Steps between C-alpha positions, in 0.01 A plus 500: 500500500647751743698808414879495525686572819794736470786446744689824553779619726592864540871440567695745282185685390331818603125534543458652152670201335290261705172667405600517132574127502167424668312709245689331215379161628144630552504432874170589666597419860837486673516261794780600735640180652755671722448415866567863589436728202769754579785611278786746517439563131278806450141418410520126565359486853137397536310832517695686232511196272125447535434866416730490197339181374150640551595806293611261224173302518653198675355357820714419803458217750747416777494136611743470790405133540698434179811678628827328580620548860805725526713229660428264207585735213873434463453123514220499244683734265807276520292196405530337842264200535411585860408856403286369217328245724433761766322723250309209346379411849392861550292475181301221665371724781137610503598863438720416202251262340234769532735753339579257217126454442463876481774523234341215304166684505666818375655300217157385379451808286805725509878501488654503845859579596677363807753748638803461723853640506709236321509561128588138418182293535697183577676665797180628658223338699266610218606185316348290780185711507465444124565126546215488753269683257596259221412200717144635501512606135768311303420702187590829672728702273786675681684805370818608679620858466 
């Protein structure tokens, strides 16, 4: 049985709150599923976030292939069927299926977190990434924080 996947958004949180939550859930690796891992929030862009996580004993992996295109974000967050279908189609690409395999391998022996901006799992493309992982492993336990 694989380890749980933690779905986390940093909306409304600072980097310290994010790291504390990851440590509380015993996350070993954070997989950043933002297409472009930049943030106006201090400490949440790729390089600084990776360094902060490393200092806390948490690994960092950025998988851009699992990111939602900028022009699809509003539609997906609003629950638009076309936005959802567009992202599901993206998950069928060679790059995305390879990235999903990588996440599944990480989950074999450690707790992994998927990170994006939206705090609400249901309003973020992370929900579709998790759905894809659960098609491979229906017993996958998901924790949303």
